[in-house]
C-alpha positions as CSV (number, residue, x, y, z in Angstrom):
1,M,-1.9,173.0,237.6
2,R,-5.4,173.3,239.0
3,E,-7.3,176.4,237.7
4,N,-8.0,179.3,240.0
5,R,-5.3,178.6,242.5
6,K,-4.4,181.6,244.7
7,I,-0.6,181.8,244.5
8,A,1.7,183.7,246.7
9,V,5.5,184.0,247.0
10,V,7.4,184.5,250.2
11,L,10.7,186.0,249.1
12,N,13.9,186.6,250.9
13,P,15.4,189.7,249.1
14,R,18.8,189.1,250.8
15,A,19.2,185.6,249.3
16,A,22.1,185.0,247.0
17,G,23.9,188.0,248.4
18,G,21.0,190.3,247.6
19,R,20.7,189.3,244.0
20,T,17.2,187.8,244.6
21,G,15.8,191.1,245.7
22,R,17.4,193.0,242.8
23,R,16.0,190.5,240.3
24,W,12.5,190.3,241.7
25,K,10.7,192.3,238.9
26,E,12.2,190.0,236.3
27,I,11.4,186.9,238.3
28,Q,7.9,188.0,238.9
29,T,7.3,188.6,235.2
30,R,8.5,185.0,234.4
31,L,6.4,183.6,237.2
32,E,3.2,185.4,236.1
33,R,3.8,184.5,232.5
34,R,3.4,180.8,233.4
35,L,1.3,180.9,236.6
36,G,-0.9,184.0,236.3
37,P,-1.2,186.6,239.1
38,V,1.2,186.2,242.0
39,T,1.1,188.0,245.3
40,A,4.5,188.7,246.9
41,R,5.5,189.1,250.5
42,F,9.1,190.0,251.4
43,T,10.8,188.8,254.6
44,D,12.6,191.6,256.5
45,S,14.1,189.7,259.5
46,P,14.9,186.1,260.6
47,G,11.7,184.2,261.2
48,A,9.5,186.7,259.3
49,G,8.6,184.0,256.7
50,I,6.8,182.0,259.3
51,A,4.3,184.7,260.1
52,L,3.9,185.8,256.5
53,T,3.1,182.3,255.4
54,R,0.6,181.8,258.2
55,E,-1.2,185.1,257.2
56,L,-1.3,184.0,253.5
57,L,-2.8,180.6,254.4
58,R,-5.5,182.3,256.4
59,E,-6.2,184.6,253.5
60,G,-7.0,181.6,251.4
61,F,-3.8,181.2,249.3
62,D,-3.3,177.5,248.4
63,L,0.1,177.5,246.7
64,I,2.8,179.4,248.7
65,V,6.2,179.5,247.0
66,A,9.4,179.8,249.1
67,A,11.7,182.0,247.0
68,G,15.2,181.9,248.4
69,G,17.4,179.3,249.9
70,D,17.0,176.5,252.5
71,G,16.4,179.0,255.3
72,T,13.5,180.6,253.4
73,A,12.0,177.1,252.6
74,N,12.3,176.2,256.3
75,E,10.5,179.4,257.5
76,V,7.6,178.9,254.9
77,A,7.3,175.2,255.9
78,N,7.1,176.3,259.6
79,G,4.3,178.7,258.6
80,F,2.3,175.8,257.2
81,M,2.6,173.9,260.5
82,E,0.7,174.5,263.8
83,L,0.4,172.1,266.7
84,D,2.1,169.4,264.5
85,R,-0.5,169.6,261.7
86,A,-0.8,171.6,258.5
87,V,-2.8,174.9,258.9
88,N,-4.5,174.1,255.6
89,P,-4.0,170.4,254.6
90,A,-5.0,171.2,251.0
91,A,-2.5,174.0,250.5
92,C,0.8,173.2,248.9
93,L,4.4,174.5,249.4
94,G,6.4,175.4,246.2
95,I,10.1,175.8,245.9
96,L,11.8,178.5,243.8
97,P,15.5,178.0,244.3
98,L,17.0,181.5,244.4
99,G,19.4,181.1,247.4
100,T,22.8,179.6,247.7
101,G,22.6,176.2,249.4
102,G,19.6,174.5,247.6
103,D,19.8,171.3,249.6
104,F,16.1,170.6,250.0
105,R,15.4,171.2,246.3
106,R,18.1,168.6,245.5
107,T,16.3,165.9,247.5
108,L,13.0,167.0,246.0
109,G,14.4,167.0,242.4
110,V,13.7,170.6,241.6
111,P,16.3,172.0,239.2
112,A,18.4,175.0,240.1
113,S,17.4,176.9,236.9
114,L,14.6,179.3,237.2
115,D,12.3,178.4,234.3
116,P,12.4,174.6,234.9
117,A,11.6,175.3,238.6
118,I,8.7,177.5,237.6
119,E,7.4,174.7,235.3
120,I,7.3,172.3,238.3
121,L,5.2,174.9,240.1
122,A,2.8,175.0,237.1
123,S,2.5,171.4,236.2
124,G,4.3,169.3,238.8
125,T,2.7,166.8,241.2
126,P,1.8,167.5,244.9
127,L,4.0,165.2,247.0
128,T,2.9,164.6,250.7
129,I,6.1,164.6,252.7
130,D,7.1,164.0,256.3
131,V,8.1,166.8,258.6
132,G,10.7,166.7,261.4
133,K,10.0,168.3,264.7
134,A,12.9,169.5,266.9
135,I,12.7,170.6,270.5
136,F,16.0,172.1,271.7
137,E,17.6,174.9,273.8
138,S,17.5,178.2,271.9
139,R,20.4,180.6,271.7
140,H,18.7,182.6,274.4
141,G,18.7,179.6,276.8
142,E,15.0,178.9,276.5
143,P,13.1,175.8,275.1
144,A,12.4,176.2,271.4
145,T,10.5,174.2,268.8
146,R,11.2,174.2,265.1
147,Y,9.9,172.0,262.2
148,F,12.3,171.0,259.4
149,I,11.7,169.5,256.0
150,N,15.3,168.7,255.0
151,L,18.0,168.0,257.5
152,M,19.4,169.1,260.8
153,S,22.7,168.3,262.5
154,F,24.6,168.9,265.7
155,G,28.3,169.0,266.5
156,M,30.5,170.6,263.9
157,G,27.5,171.2,261.6
158,G,26.2,173.8,264.0
159,E,29.6,175.6,263.9
160,V,29.7,175.4,260.1
161,A,26.2,176.8,259.7
162,A,27.1,179.9,261.7
163,R,30.3,180.6,259.8
164,A,28.8,179.8,256.4
165,K,26.0,182.4,256.8
166,N,28.7,185.1,257.0
167,A,30.4,183.8,253.8
168,V,27.7,183.0,251.3
169,G,27.5,186.6,250.1
170,F,31.0,186.6,248.7
171,L,31.7,182.9,248.1
172,G,28.4,181.3,247.0
173,G,26.7,178.4,248.6
174,R,28.9,175.3,248.1
175,Q,32.2,177.2,248.4
176,A,31.0,179.0,251.5
177,F,30.0,175.7,253.2
178,L,33.2,174.1,252.2
179,W,35.2,177.0,253.5
180,A,33.2,177.1,256.7
181,T,33.7,173.3,257.1
182,V,37.5,173.5,256.8
183,K,37.7,176.5,259.1
184,S,35.5,175.0,261.7
185,F,37.4,171.8,261.7
186,F,40.6,173.5,262.9
187,I,39.0,174.9,265.9
188,Y,36.5,172.2,266.7
189,S,37.7,169.5,269.1
190,G,34.9,166.9,268.9
191,R,32.1,166.4,271.4
192,E,30.9,163.5,273.5
193,V,27.1,163.0,273.1
194,R,24.5,160.5,274.4
195,M,21.8,159.4,272.0
196,T,18.5,157.5,272.5
197,L,16.8,156.1,269.4
198,D,13.1,155.2,269.6
199,G,13.3,155.0,273.4
200,K,16.4,152.7,273.3
201,E,19.4,154.1,275.0
202,G,22.5,154.1,272.8
203,A,26.2,154.3,273.8
204,R,28.1,157.5,274.2
205,A,30.0,158.6,271.1
206,F,32.8,161.1,270.6
207,V,31.7,162.7,267.4
208,T,32.6,165.2,264.8
209,D,29.0,165.5,263.6
210,V,25.6,163.9,263.7
211,A,23.1,164.5,260.9
212,V,19.3,163.8,261.2
213,G,17.8,163.6,257.8
214,N,14.4,163.8,256.3
215,G,16.2,164.8,253.2
216,R,19.6,163.7,251.9
217,F,21.8,166.8,251.6
218,Y,23.3,169.7,253.5
219,G,26.2,172.1,253.1
220,G,25.6,173.0,249.5
221,G,25.6,169.4,248.2
222,M,27.2,167.1,250.8
223,H,25.3,163.8,251.2
224,P,25.3,163.0,255.0
225,C,22.1,161.0,254.7
226,P,22.3,159.5,251.2
227,T,19.4,157.0,251.5
228,A,16.9,159.3,253.3
229,L,13.4,159.6,251.8
230,L,11.0,162.5,252.3
231,D,7.9,160.3,252.6
232,D,8.8,157.1,254.4
233,G,7.9,158.1,257.9
234,M,11.5,157.7,259.1
235,L,14.5,159.8,260.0
236,E,18.0,158.8,258.8
237,I,20.6,159.4,261.5
238,T,24.3,159.5,260.5
239,V,27.0,159.7,263.1
240,I,30.5,160.7,262.0
241,D,33.1,159.7,264.7
242,Y,35.8,162.1,265.7
243,L,38.2,162.7,262.9
244,N,41.8,163.8,263.0
245,C,43.2,166.1,260.3
246,L,44.2,163.5,257.8
247,Q,41.0,161.5,258.4
248,F,39.0,164.7,257.9
249,I,40.6,165.4,254.5
250,R,39.9,161.8,253.4
251,E,36.2,162.1,254.3
252,I,35.3,165.2,252.3
253,P,35.1,163.5,248.9
254,P,32.9,160.7,250.2
255,L,30.6,163.3,251.7
256,Y,30.1,164.9,248.3
257,S,29.8,161.6,246.4
258,G,27.2,159.9,248.5
259,N,29.6,157.2,249.6
260,I,29.9,158.2,253.3
261,Y,28.4,154.9,254.5
262,R,31.3,153.0,253.1
263,R,33.7,154.8,255.5
264,P,34.7,153.2,258.8
265,K,34.1,156.4,260.8
266,A,30.4,156.8,259.7
267,H,27.5,154.9,261.2
268,H,23.9,155.2,260.4
269,W,20.5,154.2,261.8
270,R,16.8,154.8,260.9
271,A,14.4,155.9,263.7
272,R,11.2,157.8,264.3
273,Q,12.6,159.6,267.4
274,L,15.9,160.7,268.7
275,R,17.1,162.3,271.9
276,A,20.6,163.7,272.2
277,E,22.3,165.1,275.2
278,A,25.8,166.3,276.1
279,D,27.6,167.7,279.2
280,E,29.2,170.5,277.2
281,E,27.9,173.0,274.6
282,V,27.0,171.3,271.3
283,K,25.5,173.6,268.7
284,I,22.7,172.6,266.3
285,E,21.6,173.7,262.9
286,I,18.2,173.2,261.3
287,D,17.9,173.4,257.5
288,G,21.1,175.3,257.5
289,E,20.2,177.8,260.2
290,P,22.2,177.9,263.5
291,L,19.4,178.0,266.1
292,G,20.6,176.6,269.4
293,W,22.2,173.8,271.4
294,L,21.6,170.4,272.9
295,P,19.6,168.8,274.6
296,L,17.5,167.9,271.6
297,D,14.4,165.8,270.9
298,V,13.5,165.0,267.3
299,T,10.4,163.3,266.1
300,V,9.2,162.6,262.6
301,L,5.6,163.6,261.7
302,P,4.6,161.4,258.8
303,A,2.7,162.7,255.8
304,R,2.2,166.3,257.1
305,L,3.0,168.7,254.2
306,K,2.2,168.9,250.5
307,V,5.1,170.1,248.3
308,M,5.1,170.6,244.5
309,A,7.5,168.1,243.0
310,P,8.5,166.8,239.6
311,H,6.4,164.1,238.1
312,R,7.6,160.7,239.3
313,T,8.6,158.2,236.7
314,D,9.4,155.2,238.9
315,G,5.8,154.0,238.9
């Protein structure tokens, strides 16, 4: 790690059912033992991490650690971005996985255990990754923009995200998402959507879900975009056709194993831009957060954000 870095942590004290906040003193001791002095800022409401990160960057902090789950990582990443560019291109995002889902850290290769994750903050390699940009209709019916570093989805994924948020406190990440997925399936009837990829109009599709991946995972370890890369300048788009009950049960194991592309109901493309529309309400989620509805425009912004990652051994 470079000497004299100014390090800050943006912490969601409600992550992992409140355990993150209760453990903060212990976590801070372990961080400072390896990293030196650390400044902490606690989020107190949805979206607060964006403003806190922006303030820290303007104060000269050059390593800002998202301590929580995927929602916290998304907010901190959004704080790094302004007008499609990094506020401070030299600053780096760090991940301390203290939440429940942990899907971005899986793609990045950050372990779930605290001390190995701290070691990556101390001695890992800055990786310059792509950032997704989504423009959509907010839950208040107004146009909204959100950046994402991992994955977003629409269709049943939006329904699942809303239910999972209410269950993570008593079930834990993977169990909450699986429970929410099963529950959502029994009340979700599929949606007809129209998609345009890189300006080329596609056919209408009656879908269960559509995932748009910069990263590979969602839902506490499902692999909807198993070949996505964080730094290739492309988005991976996976469409899962409408599934009946028996088909749905059969598709759950492939989703967790990374074999979804072998299934006849799954189709995938790679693109730099996506537009999706529908004539009925279709919910979206971004990095696990239920944020609005279609219509949706997604663009990949190549090489926009530095993230602390494990040392690569693939040459």
